[in-house]
N, C-alpha and C positions, 0 to 999 in steps of 0.2 A: 548467334549467341543465344544460349538457352536462358530460360527464366530462373534457373537456379545458380546463376553465377555468384550470387551473394555468399554461397557456401564456401567459396575459396577465400573469402575475406573475413567472415566472422561466423560464430556459432548460431544455431537456431534461437537460443535464448536471447542473444544480443539482437538478432533480427526482430523477434517478437517484442522486445523492449522498445526498440526504435519505432516500430509501427504503432504500438500502443501509445507512445508519447505523441506521435504525429496526430493520431486520431483524437486524443484528449485536447490537444492544442487547437484543433479545428472546430471544437464545440463552442456553443455560446457560453457566456460566463456562468450562468446558473447551472447548466448541465455539466460544465467542466469542473466546477467545484464539487458537485455530487460525485462525479467519476473519480476525482482525486481522493475523496474520502473513502470510496470503496476500495481503493488501491492500498490503503494502510492496513497493516497486519499487526496482530498482537500475538506474541509467542510466549508461552509459559510452560514450565515443567514442574513435575511433582515426584518426589521420591516415595516409593512404596516399600514398607517393611511389614512382614507378618500379615499381609492382607489389608493393611490400613494405609491410607494415603497421608502423606505429610503436608506441609504448607506448600501452597502453590506460589511459584516464584516467576515473575514476569521478566523476560530477557530484555525487552524494550518497553519499559513502563511508559504509560501515557503521560503527557505533560500535564502538570497540575494547572488548572485554570483558576484564575482569581474570580472576584465577584463578576456577575454578568455585566456586560457593557450596557450603558443606558442609551436608549434610542434618542435621536435628535428630535423626534416628534413629541417627546414627553416634556 
């Protein structure tokens, strides 16, 4: 059996997604949270007319955050 038998089951993108998730889950809590934050993406687009850019529109806007949480130490 070859090492590429996964190709008959799913695509390379799915394989990469599975391995990335497994790697992130194996990290300690602090490193795992940092890795998950790096995985978030922001996508925006902008219409251009006559050499001038219009308003930038986010396709997946960031969640609005309320006031910062207070620490238990305060």
